[in-house]
N, CA, C and O atoms as a Tripos MOL2 file, in Angstrom:
@<TRIPOS>MOLECULE
protein
  236   235    59     0     0
PROTEIN
NO_CHARGES

@<TRIPOS>ATOM
      1 N         126.0260  220.1990   27.0900 N.3       1 UNK1
      2 CA        127.3640  220.3490   26.5560 C.3       1 UNK1
      3 C         127.3160  220.2660   25.0290 C.2       1 UNK1
      4 O         126.7800  219.3090   24.4700 O.2       1 UNK1
      5 N         127.8720  221.2640   24.3680 N.am      2 UNK2
      6 CA        127.8570  221.3170   22.9180 C.3       2 UNK2
      7 C         129.1120  220.6650   22.3600 C.2       2 UNK2
      8 O         130.2230  220.9370   22.8160 O.2       2 UNK2
      9 N         128.9230  219.8020   21.3680 N.am      3 UNK3
     10 CA        130.0670  219.1690   20.7210 C.3       3 UNK3
     11 C         130.7600  220.1890   19.8220 C.2       3 UNK3
     12 O         130.1510  221.1620   19.3790 O.2       3 UNK3
     13 N         132.0230  219.9510   19.5650 N.am      4 UNK4
     14 CA        132.7960  220.8260   18.6970 C.3       4 UNK4
     15 C         132.9980  220.1390   17.3570 C.2       4 UNK4
     16 O         133.3930  218.9740   17.3010 O.2       4 UNK4
     17 N         132.7260  220.8630   16.2810 N.am      5 UNK5
     18 CA        132.8830  220.3260   14.9280 C.3       5 UNK5
     19 C         133.8880  221.1880   14.1850 C.2       5 UNK5
     20 O         133.9420  222.4010   14.3830 O.2       5 UNK5
     21 N         134.6830  220.5600   13.3290 N.am      6 UNK6
     22 CA        135.6890  221.2770   12.5580 C.3       6 UNK6
     23 C         135.5530  220.9020   11.0840 C.2       6 UNK6
     24 O         135.1550  219.7810   10.7670 O.2       6 UNK6
     25 N         135.8780  221.8240   10.1830 N.am      7 UNK7
     26 CA        135.8550  221.4740    8.7620 C.3       7 UNK7
     27 C         136.6810  220.2180    8.5010 C.2       7 UNK7
     28 O         137.8010  220.0670    8.9890 O.2       7 UNK7
     29 N         136.0870  219.3230    7.7130 N.am      8 UNK8
     30 CA        136.7430  218.0500    7.4070 C.3       8 UNK8
     31 C         136.2150  216.8920    8.2260 C.2       8 UNK8
     32 O         136.3690  215.7370    7.8290 O.2       8 UNK8
     33 N         135.5840  217.1820    9.3840 N.am      9 UNK9
     34 CA        134.9800  216.1120   10.1830 C.3       9 UNK9
     35 C         133.8670  215.4370    9.3820 C.2       9 UNK9
     36 O         133.1820  216.0780    8.5850 O.2       9 UNK9
     37 N         133.7000  214.1480    9.6040 N.am     10 UNK10
     38 CA        132.5920  213.4010    9.0130 C.3      10 UNK10
     39 C         131.5430  213.1750   10.0890 C.2      10 UNK10
     40 O         131.8770  212.8270   11.2210 O.2      10 UNK10
     41 N         130.2710  213.3730    9.7400 N.am     11 UNK11
     42 CA        129.1810  213.2840   10.7070 C.3      11 UNK11
     43 C         127.9780  212.5630   10.1000 C.2      11 UNK11
     44 O         127.8870  212.3670    8.8880 O.2      11 UNK11
     45 N         127.0610  212.1780   10.9840 N.am     12 UNK12
     46 CA        125.7510  211.6420   10.5930 C.3      12 UNK12
     47 C         124.6840  212.4760   11.2780 C.2      12 UNK12
     48 O         124.8710  212.9420   12.4020 O.2      12 UNK12
     49 N         123.5640  212.6590   10.5910 N.am     13 UNK13
     50 CA        122.4050  213.3370   11.1690 C.3      13 UNK13
     51 C         121.5510  212.2580   11.8360 C.2      13 UNK13
     52 O         121.0960  211.3370   11.1570 O.2      13 UNK13
     53 N         121.3220  212.3500   13.1470 N.am     14 UNK14
     54 CA        120.6230  211.2660   13.8450 C.3      14 UNK14
     55 C         119.1590  211.0880   13.4310 C.2      14 UNK14
     56 O         118.5960  210.0100   13.6210 O.2      14 UNK14
     57 N         118.5400  212.1270   12.8710 N.am     15 UNK15
     58 CA        117.1250  212.0520   12.5040 C.3      15 UNK15
     59 C         116.9200  211.8510   11.0060 C.2      15 UNK15
     60 O         115.7900  211.6660   10.5550 O.2      15 UNK15
     61 N         118.0030  211.8850   10.2330 N.am     16 UNK16
     62 CA        117.9220  211.7190    8.7780 C.3      16 UNK16
     63 C         118.9730  210.7100    8.3030 C.2      16 UNK16
     64 O         119.8870  211.0840    7.5680 O.2      16 UNK16
     65 N         118.8640  209.4500    8.7020 N.am     17 UNK17
     66 CA        119.9010  208.4800    8.3330 C.3      17 UNK17
     67 C         120.0160  208.2720    6.8210 C.2      17 UNK17
     68 O         121.0770  207.8810    6.3340 O.2      17 UNK17
     69 N         118.9330  208.5290    6.0710 N.am     18 UNK18
     70 CA        118.9780  208.3650    4.6220 C.3      18 UNK18
     71 C         119.8490  209.4150    3.9290 C.2      18 UNK18
     72 O         120.1550  209.2730    2.7450 O.2      18 UNK18
     73 N         120.2510  210.4670    4.6520 N.am     19 UNK19
     74 CA        121.1540  211.4660    4.0810 C.3      19 UNK19
     75 C         122.5650  210.9220    3.9400 C.2      19 UNK19
     76 O         123.3630  211.4680    3.1780 O.2      19 UNK19
     77 N         122.8840  209.8580    4.6600 N.am     20 UNK20
     78 CA        124.2160  209.2730    4.6160 C.3      20 UNK20
     79 C         125.2280  210.1060    5.3820 C.2      20 UNK20
     80 O         124.8700  211.0120    6.1350 O.2      20 UNK20
     81 N         126.4810  209.7880    5.1800 N.am     21 UNK21
     82 CA        127.5630  210.5160    5.8420 C.3      21 UNK21
     83 C         127.6720  211.9090    5.2520 C.2      21 UNK21
     84 O         127.3320  212.1410    4.0920 O.2      21 UNK21
     85 N         128.1530  212.8310    6.0750 N.am     22 UNK22
     86 CA        128.3560  214.1940    5.6090 C.3      22 UNK22
     87 C         129.6680  214.7380    6.1160 C.2      22 UNK22
     88 O         130.1320  214.3820    7.2000 O.2      22 UNK22
     89 N         130.2680  215.6160    5.3120 N.am     23 UNK23
     90 CA        131.5260  216.2380    5.7140 C.3      23 UNK23
     91 C         131.2670  217.6910    6.0860 C.2      23 UNK23
     92 O         130.6420  218.4390    5.3350 O.2      23 UNK23
     93 N         131.7580  218.0720    7.2560 N.am     24 UNK24
     94 CA        131.5890  219.4360    7.7390 C.3      24 UNK24
     95 C         132.3760  220.3850    6.8320 C.2      24 UNK24
     96 O         133.5650  220.1860    6.5810 O.2      24 UNK24
     97 N         131.6820  221.4230    6.3460 N.am     25 UNK25
     98 CA        132.3130  222.4390    5.5060 C.3      25 UNK25
     99 C         132.7340  223.6500    6.3330 C.2      25 UNK25
    100 O         133.8020  224.2250    6.1200 O.2      25 UNK25
    101 N         131.8620  224.0300    7.2930 N.am     26 UNK26
    102 CA        132.1880  225.1460    8.1860 C.3      26 UNK26
    103 C         131.4110  224.9700    9.4790 C.2      26 UNK26
    104 O         130.3700  224.3140    9.5120 O.2      26 UNK26
    105 N         131.9320  225.5660   10.5390 N.am     27 UNK27
    106 CA        131.2900  225.4990   11.8490 C.3      27 UNK27
    107 C         131.5200  226.8220   12.5550 C.2      27 UNK27
    108 O         132.6480  227.1740   12.9000 O.2      27 UNK27
    109 N         130.4210  227.5550   12.7650 N.am     28 UNK28
    110 CA        130.4800  228.8390   13.4600 C.3      28 UNK28
    111 C         129.4590  228.7740   14.5900 C.2      28 UNK28
    112 O         128.2530  228.8680   14.3630 O.2      28 UNK28
    113 N         129.9620  228.6110   15.8050 N.am     29 UNK29
    114 CA        129.0610  228.4360   16.9440 C.3      29 UNK29
    115 C         128.2370  227.1790   16.7560 C.2      29 UNK29
    116 O         128.7830  226.0990   16.5340 O.2      29 UNK29
    117 N         126.9160  227.3190   16.8440 N.am     30 UNK30
    118 CA        126.0260  226.1630   16.6930 C.3      30 UNK30
    119 C         125.5570  225.9780   15.2510 C.2      30 UNK30
    120 O         124.7500  225.0870   14.9850 O.2      30 UNK30
    121 N         126.0400  226.7930   14.3160 N.am     31 UNK31
    122 CA        125.6580  226.6850   12.9030 C.3      31 UNK31
    123 C         126.7450  225.9240   12.1490 C.2      31 UNK31
    124 O         127.8620  226.4120   11.9760 O.2      31 UNK31
    125 N         126.3940  224.7230   11.7080 N.am     32 UNK32
    126 CA        127.3550  223.8480   11.0370 C.3      32 UNK32
    127 C         126.8390  223.5400    9.6340 C.2      32 UNK32
    128 O         125.7250  223.0410    9.4750 O.2      32 UNK32
    129 N         127.6380  223.8350    8.6300 N.am     33 UNK33
    130 CA        127.2920  223.5060    7.2490 C.3      33 UNK33
    131 C         127.9360  222.1780    6.9050 C.2      33 UNK33
    132 O         129.1450  221.9980    7.0450 O.2      33 UNK33
    133 N         127.0900  221.2380    6.4440 N.am     34 UNK34
    134 CA        127.5390  219.8790    6.1640 C.3      34 UNK34
    135 C         127.1390  219.5170    4.7360 C.2      34 UNK34
    136 O         126.0190  219.7970    4.3100 O.2      34 UNK34
    137 N         128.0520  218.8980    4.0040 N.am     35 UNK35
    138 CA        127.7540  218.3940    2.6690 C.3      35 UNK35
    139 C         127.5180  216.8870    2.7890 C.2      35 UNK35
    140 O         128.4630  216.1060    2.8930 O.2      35 UNK35
    141 N         126.2250  216.4880    2.7730 N.am     36 UNK36
    142 CA        125.8490  215.0830    2.9200 C.3      36 UNK36
    143 C         125.9000  214.3760    1.5670 C.2      36 UNK36
    144 O         125.6060  214.9760    0.5330 O.2      36 UNK36
    145 N         126.2770  213.0920    1.5840 N.am     37 UNK37
    146 CA        126.3990  212.3100    0.3600 C.3      37 UNK37
    147 C         125.0890  212.2330   -0.4150 C.2      37 UNK37
    148 O         125.1050  212.2700   -1.6450 O.2      37 UNK37
    149 N         123.9400  212.1260    0.2830 N.am     38 UNK38
    150 CA        122.6600  211.9330   -0.3990 C.3      38 UNK38
    151 C         121.6780  213.0820   -0.2110 C.2      38 UNK38
    152 O         120.5140  212.9660   -0.5960 O.2      38 UNK38
    153 N         122.1280  214.1890    0.3760 N.am     39 UNK39
    154 CA        121.2220  215.3230    0.5930 C.3      39 UNK39
    155 C         121.8720  216.6570    0.2520 C.2      39 UNK39
    156 O         121.2320  217.7020    0.3610 O.2      39 UNK39
    157 N         123.1270  216.6320   -0.1570 N.am     40 UNK40
    158 CA        123.8050  217.8750   -0.5050 C.3      40 UNK40
    159 C         124.1180  218.7220    0.7110 C.2      40 UNK40
    160 O         124.1960  218.2220    1.8330 O.2      40 UNK40
    161 N         124.2970  220.0180    0.4710 N.am     41 UNK41
    162 CA        124.7200  220.9360    1.5220 C.3      41 UNK41
    163 C         123.5350  221.3280    2.3870 C.2      41 UNK41
    164 O         122.4970  221.7600    1.8860 O.2      41 UNK41
    165 N         123.7070  221.1700    3.7100 N.am     42 UNK42
    166 CA        122.6580  221.4850    4.6810 C.3      42 UNK42
    167 C         123.2540  222.3080    5.8090 C.2      42 UNK42
    168 O         124.3690  222.0510    6.2620 O.2      42 UNK42
    169 N         122.4920  223.3080    6.2610 N.am     43 UNK43
    170 CA        122.8870  224.0960    7.4260 C.3      43 UNK43
    171 C         122.1830  223.5050    8.6410 C.2      43 UNK43
    172 O         120.9540  223.4540    8.6790 O.2      43 UNK43
    173 N         122.9400  223.0630    9.6210 N.am     44 UNK44
    174 CA        122.4100  222.3850   10.7960 C.3      44 UNK44
    175 C         122.6400  223.2490   12.0300 C.2      44 UNK44
    176 O         123.7420  223.7530   12.2480 O.2      44 UNK44
    177 N         121.5950  223.4180   12.8330 N.am     45 UNK45
    178 CA        121.7160  224.0850   14.1330 C.3      45 UNK45
    179 C         121.9780  222.9850   15.1520 C.2      45 UNK45
    180 O         121.0750  222.2220   15.4940 O.2      45 UNK45
    181 N         123.2010  222.9040   15.6310 N.am     46 UNK46
    182 CA        123.5630  221.8110   16.5310 C.3      46 UNK46
    183 C         123.0100  221.9980   17.9470 C.2      46 UNK46
    184 O         123.1550  221.1090   18.7850 O.2      46 UNK46
    185 N         122.3770  223.1440   18.2230 N.am     47 UNK47
    186 CA        121.6360  223.2780   19.4830 C.3      47 UNK47
    187 C         120.3760  222.4200   19.4340 C.2      47 UNK47
    188 O         119.8640  222.0040   20.4730 O.2      47 UNK47
    189 N         119.8740  222.1540   18.2160 N.am     48 UNK48
    190 CA        118.6560  221.3680   18.0340 C.3      48 UNK48
    191 C         118.9410  219.9470   17.5540 C.2      48 UNK48
    192 O         118.1800  219.0280   17.8560 O.2      48 UNK48
    193 N         120.0230  219.7630   16.8150 N.am     49 UNK49
    194 CA        120.3620  218.4550   16.2510 C.3      49 UNK49
    195 C         121.8050  218.1100   16.6120 C.2      49 UNK49
    196 O         122.7330  218.7090   16.0690 O.2      49 UNK49
    197 N         122.0070  217.1550   17.5200 N.am     50 UNK50
    198 CA        123.3690  216.7610   17.8970 C.3      50 UNK50
    199 C         123.9610  215.7930   16.8700 C.2      50 UNK50
    200 O         123.7120  214.5890   16.9340 O.2      50 UNK50
    201 N         124.7310  216.3100   15.9390 N.am     51 UNK51
    202 CA        125.3440  215.4710   14.9250 C.3      51 UNK51
    203 C         126.3050  214.4840   15.5820 C.2      51 UNK51
    204 O         126.9320  214.7880   16.5970 O.2      51 UNK51
    205 N         126.4090  213.2900   14.9810 N.am     52 UNK52
    206 CA        127.3360  212.2710   15.4810 C.3      52 UNK52
    207 C         128.5850  212.2560   14.6120 C.2      52 UNK52
    208 O         128.4910  212.0820   13.3970 O.2      52 UNK52
    209 N         129.7440  212.4340   15.2150 N.am     53 UNK53
    210 CA        131.0060  212.3540   14.4890 C.3      53 UNK53
    211 C         131.2870  210.8780   14.1920 C.2      53 UNK53
    212 O         131.1710  210.0270   15.0730 O.2      53 UNK53
    213 N         131.6590  210.5850   12.9390 N.am     54 UNK54
    214 CA        131.9110  209.2020   12.4990 C.3      54 UNK54
    215 C         133.2640  209.1300   11.8050 C.2      54 UNK54
    216 O         133.8980  210.1510   11.5350 O.2      54 UNK54
    217 N         133.6950  207.8980   11.5210 N.am     55 UNK55
    218 CA        134.9000  207.6880   10.7290 C.3      55 UNK55
    219 C         134.5930  208.0260    9.2720 C.2      55 UNK55
    220 O         133.4550  207.8520    8.8360 O.2      55 UNK55
    221 N         135.5720  208.5010    8.5100 N.am     56 UNK56
    222 CA        135.3290  208.7940    7.0890 C.3      56 UNK56
    223 C         134.8540  207.5490    6.3610 C.2      56 UNK56
    224 O         135.3400  206.4470    6.6160 O.2      56 UNK56
    225 N         133.8900  207.7320    5.4440 N.am     57 UNK57
    226 CA        133.4410  206.5590    4.6700 C.3      57 UNK57
    227 C         134.5530  206.0850    3.7380 C.2      57 UNK57
    228 O         135.4030  206.8660    3.3120 O.2      57 UNK57
    229 N         134.5280  204.8020    3.4350 N.am     58 UNK58
    230 CA        135.5450  204.2620    2.5340 C.3      58 UNK58
    231 C         135.2290  204.6730    1.1090 C.2      58 UNK58
    232 O         134.0670  204.6750    0.7000 O.2      58 UNK58
    233 N         136.2440  205.0150    0.3650 N.am     59 UNK59
    234 CA        136.0680  205.4750   -1.0260 C.3      59 UNK59
    235 C         135.6740  204.3570   -1.9480 C.2      59 UNK59
    236 O         135.4890  204.5800   -3.1440 O.2      59 UNK59
@<TRIPOS>BOND
     1     1     2 1
     2     2     3 1
     3     3     4 2
     4     3     5 am
     5     5     6 1
     6     6     7 1
     7     7     8 2
     8     7     9 am
     9     9    10 1
    10    10    11 1
    11    11    12 2
    12    11    13 am
    13    13    14 1
    14    14    15 1
    15    15    16 2
    16    15    17 am
    17    17    18 1
    18    18    19 1
    19    19    20 2
    20    19    21 am
    21    21    22 1
    22    22    23 1
    23    23    24 2
    24    23    25 am
    25    25    26 1
    26    26    27 1
    27    27    28 2
    28    27    29 am
    29    29    30 1
    30    30    31 1
    31    31    32 2
    32    31    33 am
    33    33    34 1
    34    34    35 1
    35    35    36 2
    36    35    37 am
    37    37    38 1
    38    38    39 1
    39    39    40 2
    40    39    41 am
    41    41    42 1
    42    42    43 1
    43    43    44 2
    44    43    45 am
    45    45    46 1
    46    46    47 1
    47    47    48 2
    48    47    49 am
    49    49    50 1
    50    50    51 1
    51    51    52 2
    52    51    53 am
    53    53    54 1
    54    54    55 1
    55    55    56 2
    56    55    57 am
    57    57    58 1
    58    58    59 1
    59    59    60 2
    60    59    61 am
    61    61    62 1
    62    62    63 1
    63    63    64 2
    64    63    65 am
    65    65    66 1
    66    66    67 1
    67    67    68 2
    68    67    69 am
    69    69    70 1
    70    70    71 1
    71    71    72 2
    72    71    73 am
    73    73    74 1
    74    74    75 1
    75    75    76 2
    76    75    77 am
    77    77    78 1
    78    78    79 1
    79    79    80 2
    80    79    81 am
    81    81    82 1
    82    82    83 1
    83    83    84 2
    84    83    85 am
    85    85    86 1
    86    86    87 1
    87    87    88 2
    88    87    89 am
    89    89    90 1
    90    90    91 1
    91    91    92 2
    92    91    93 am
    93    93    94 1
    94    94    95 1
    95    95    96 2
    96    95    97 am
    97    97    98 1
    98    98    99 1
    99    99   100 2
   100    99   101 am
   101   101   102 1
   102   102   103 1
   103   103   104 2
   104   103   105 am
   105   105   106 1
   106   106   107 1
   107   107   108 2
   108   107   109 am
   109   109   110 1
   110   110   111 1
   111   111   112 2
   112   111   113 am
   113   113   114 1
   114   114   115 1
   115   115   116 2
   116   115   117 am
   117   117   118 1
   118   118   119 1
   119   119   120 2
   120   119   121 am
   121   121   122 1
   122   122   123 1
   123   123   124 2
   124   123   125 am
   125   125   126 1
   126   126   127 1
   127   127   128 2
   128   127   129 am
   129   129   130 1
   130   130   131 1
   131   131   132 2
   132   131   133 am
   133   133   134 1
   134   134   135 1
   135   135   136 2
   136   135   137 am
   137   137   138 1
   138   138   139 1
   139   139   140 2
   140   139   141 am
   141   141   142 1
   142   142   143 1
   143   143   144 2
   144   143   145 am
   145   145   146 1
   146   146   147 1
   147   147   148 2
   148   147   149 am
   149   149   150 1
   150   150   151 1
   151   151   152 2
   152   151   153 am
   153   153   154 1
   154   154   155 1
   155   155   156 2
   156   155   157 am
   157   157   158 1
   158   158   159 1
   159   159   160 2
   160   159   161 am
   161   161   162 1
   162   162   163 1
   163   163   164 2
   164   163   165 am
   165   165   166 1
   166   166   167 1
   167   167   168 2
   168   167   169 am
   169   169   170 1
   170   170   171 1
   171   171   172 2
   172   171   173 am
   173   173   174 1
   174   174   175 1
   175   175   176 2
   176   175   177 am
   177   177   178 1
   178   178   179 1
   179   179   180 2
   180   179   181 am
   181   181   182 1
   182   182   183 1
   183   183   184 2
   184   183   185 am
   185   185   186 1
   186   186   187 1
   187   187   188 2
   188   187   189 am
   189   189   190 1
   190   190   191 1
   191   191   192 2
   192   191   193 am
   193   193   194 1
   194   194   195 1
   195   195   196 2
   196   195   197 am
   197   197   198 1
   198   198   199 1
   199   199   200 2
   200   199   201 am
   201   201   202 1
   202   202   203 1
   203   203   204 2
   204   203   205 am
   205   205   206 1
   206   206   207 1
   207   207   208 2
   208   207   209 am
   209   209   210 1
   210   210   211 1
   211   211   212 2
   212   211   213 am
   213   213   214 1
   214   214   215 1
   215   215   216 2
   216   215   217 am
   217   217   218 1
   218   218   219 1
   219   219   220 2
   220   219   221 am
   221   221   222 1
   222   222   223 1
   223   223   224 2
   224   223   225 am
   225   225   226 1
   226   226   227 1
   227   227   228 2
   228   227   229 am
   229   229   230 1
   230   230   231 1
   231   231   232 2
   232   231   233 am
   233   233   234 1
   234   234   235 1
   235   235   236 2
@<TRIPOS>SUBSTRUCTURE
     1 UNK1         2 RESIDUE 1 A UNK
     2 UNK2         6 RESIDUE 1 A UNK
     3 UNK3        10 RESIDUE 1 A UNK
     4 UNK4        14 RESIDUE 1 A UNK
     5 UNK5        18 RESIDUE 1 A UNK
     6 UNK6        22 RESIDUE 1 A UNK
     7 UNK7        26 RESIDUE 1 A UNK
     8 UNK8        30 RESIDUE 1 A UNK
     9 UNK9        34 RESIDUE 1 A UNK
    10 UNK10       38 RESIDUE 1 A UNK
    11 UNK11       42 RESIDUE 1 A UNK
    12 UNK12       46 RESIDUE 1 A UNK
    13 UNK13       50 RESIDUE 1 A UNK
    14 UNK14       54 RESIDUE 1 A UNK
    15 UNK15       58 RESIDUE 1 A UNK
    16 UNK16       62 RESIDUE 1 A UNK
    17 UNK17       66 RESIDUE 1 A UNK
    18 UNK18       70 RESIDUE 1 A UNK
    19 UNK19       74 RESIDUE 1 A UNK
    20 UNK20       78 RESIDUE 1 A UNK
    21 UNK21       82 RESIDUE 1 A UNK
    22 UNK22       86 RESIDUE 1 A UNK
    23 UNK23       90 RESIDUE 1 A UNK
    24 UNK24       94 RESIDUE 1 A UNK
    25 UNK25       98 RESIDUE 1 A UNK
    26 UNK26      102 RESIDUE 1 A UNK
    27 UNK27      106 RESIDUE 1 A UNK
    28 UNK28      110 RESIDUE 1 A UNK
    29 UNK29      114 RESIDUE 1 A UNK
    30 UNK30      118 RESIDUE 1 A UNK
    31 UNK31      122 RESIDUE 1 A UNK
    32 UNK32      126 RESIDUE 1 A UNK
    33 UNK33      130 RESIDUE 1 A UNK
    34 UNK34      134 RESIDUE 1 A UNK
    35 UNK35      138 RESIDUE 1 A UNK
    36 UNK36      142 RESIDUE 1 A UNK
    37 UNK37      146 RESIDUE 1 A UNK
    38 UNK38      150 RESIDUE 1 A UNK
    39 UNK39      154 RESIDUE 1 A UNK
    40 UNK40      158 RESIDUE 1 A UNK
    41 UNK41      162 RESIDUE 1 A UNK
    42 UNK42      166 RESIDUE 1 A UNK
    43 UNK43      170 RESIDUE 1 A UNK
    44 UNK44      174 RESIDUE 1 A UNK
    45 UNK45      178 RESIDUE 1 A UNK
    46 UNK46      182 RESIDUE 1 A UNK
    47 UNK47      186 RESIDUE 1 A UNK
    48 UNK48      190 RESIDUE 1 A UNK
    49 UNK49      194 RESIDUE 1 A UNK
    50 UNK50      198 RESIDUE 1 A UNK
    51 UNK51      202 RESIDUE 1 A UNK
    52 UNK52      206 RESIDUE 1 A UNK
    53 UNK53      210 RESIDUE 1 A UNK
    54 UNK54      214 RESIDUE 1 A UNK
    55 UNK55      218 RESIDUE 1 A UNK
    56 UNK56      222 RESIDUE 1 A UNK
    57 UNK57      226 RESIDUE 1 A UNK
    58 UNK58      230 RESIDUE 1 A UNK
    59 UNK59      234 RESIDUE 1 A UNK
């Protein structure tokens, strides 16, 4: 079962915890572009990496 991601969602990469929280910029099928706090913009294939939806980080 594939999770659904929407622009504005906050996520974590389960295999790259040092990237920190990331905000979804776009989601087209299994291709999700995320802007991570410590890794910048990354294109994630969610068929291979199940991102975890989290609460927004505190400012």
